[in-house]
Each structure stands twice: as structure tokens, then as C-alpha cells.
N, C-alpha and C positions, 0 to 999 in steps of 0.2 A: 392527537398525535399522543405516544405512550411517551410521558414525561420522562420515565427512566431508560427507553430505550434509546440508545445513540449510535450512530454510524462514526466513529473515530477514522479521520485520515491523518495517519503519521506519516510524515515527508522528512526527508534529508538525505545527503550524500551517504554513499556507502561508509559503513561504519561508525554512524552518527548516533548509533544506539536506538534505532526505530523497532529493532525485535525485542529488545530487552523491555523497553516501554511497552510495547504491545502485550506481551506476555505478563506486565504486572497490572493492567487493567481488568475491571469486571466485565469482559467482552471476549469473544472469539478472536484470536489473532487468526489472519488470513493476508497471505502475500503472494505474488507471482513467484516468488521462489520457492514455494511449497510444490510447485509444478516439476522443478528440476531436483526436488528431494525425490519426489514420487517417479520420476523419470529414473532415477540413479537406484530405486530400490532401498531408498533411506539414507543414500550416500549423495551430495549434492554434484550434480552433473550438469552445469551450464551450457545451453547449446542456443545461440543468437538466433539461429534459423526459427526456433519454436517460441521466440518469444510473444509473438502475438498470441498464440494458444495458451501461453501460460497466463497473459492478463486476461484472456477470454476465460478460462478457468476460476481465476482470482473474483472476477466479476459474478458467474454464476454460482459460486460459493456464498459470496457475500450477500447475494441477493436472497438465496435459498435461506440463510441463517436470519436475516432480517425480516422475511415472510413469517418466519416460525416465531417471531418476538422476541429473537436475541440482539443484544448490543454487539457490534463488531468492531475491531480494531484493524483496520487495513494497513498495513506498514509497508509500503512502496516508496520508491524516490519521489515521486510528483513532482519533478522540476520544473513542469510547465502545467497551466491549467487545464488545457485538453486532456491531459493524463487522467485527472481526476473528474472530468465533464461526467462519464457513465454513472460516477458514485453519486455525484450531485442529481442526478435525473432520477437515481432509484430511491434516493430519500426524498425526493420532492414526490413522487409517484407513492411511496408507501408513509408519508407522512411523517418522517423519522427525524430527528434533529441530527445536524451535523457538526462535529468539534473538529478544528484543524490544528494539529500539533505539530510543531517544526522540532526536531532534533538537531543540535549543532554539536555535539561531541566530535570527538576526533580518537577513536578507538581501536582503528584500524578494520579493515574489511577482511570479515571472516571467509569471504569468498574468493579472496585474492584479486579484487578488480584491481586491474592495473592504475597506476599513479596519472597515467595520462588520459585515461578514460574518466577520472574523477575530476580532473582539471576541465575536461569538455563539457561537464555535467555543470560545474559552477560556472561556465561561460554563458550557457543557457538558462540558469537558474533564474526562475521568476520570484520577485520578492513576496507577492501575494497569489494564493490560488482565489481565482473568481470564477463565478458561473452566470453567464447569459443566456436565457432559455431560447 
């Protein structure tokens, strides 16, 4: 295991500070939201029907960076363990350590996520991310 290479899984509700934290780490920041910036040519354009593709892209980019020896900071909501499972699996496969960080700030969603949606996320929030192979 490369002692310095780390896969950071940064979790939190929209507006909690995930992106800001990810950009401050010595790691490549990657999120599913990157897909929606690319979709809009640099402007954020969320499309729920493409959420699966966004997460697939996030996982592919993460694995490519890890394979190349980089540390990565994935900053997605990760409200439930199953959402983090592919990242735990790639870390195990590549022998990279995982560090989970939970952001709990309330800075307001820069993507305009409705409060009702955030409340639904809170209701399904798992206190700890776990991985059972």
C-alpha cells in the first residue's frame, strides 16, 4: 500500500462544504456533479435522468486517478453505504487507504437543491458508511 495515497470519501448534505473541503486537500477532487458541469459546457445543468451516468463517470475518473498513483477526494452526498460500495471495492482492489470525512456545515446549496429534497436525504441518512465484501 502506498502510505501517502488516499481515497477520501467526503460525505454530507448539499451545502455542507464537501466541494470546498475536497479542493483544499492534497488530492484530485472528483464528484458526480462534474458530469453536470460538463453537460452544460461549464455551466451546471442537473438532469436527474442522467444521474446514473454521472456516478459511473465519477467512479471511472476516480479509478483512473488511483491507478496512476494519485490521491482522490470524492465529494458526493454518500447518504447510504451502498453509494460508497464501489469506492471501497476499488480501494481494496488497488490497496489504497480510505478516509471518510463527513461535512456538517450549512452554507446553502450552490446548485439550488430544494429544501424538501434535502429533508428526504436527511431522513435516509446512515450515520456510518460501512462496507461488507
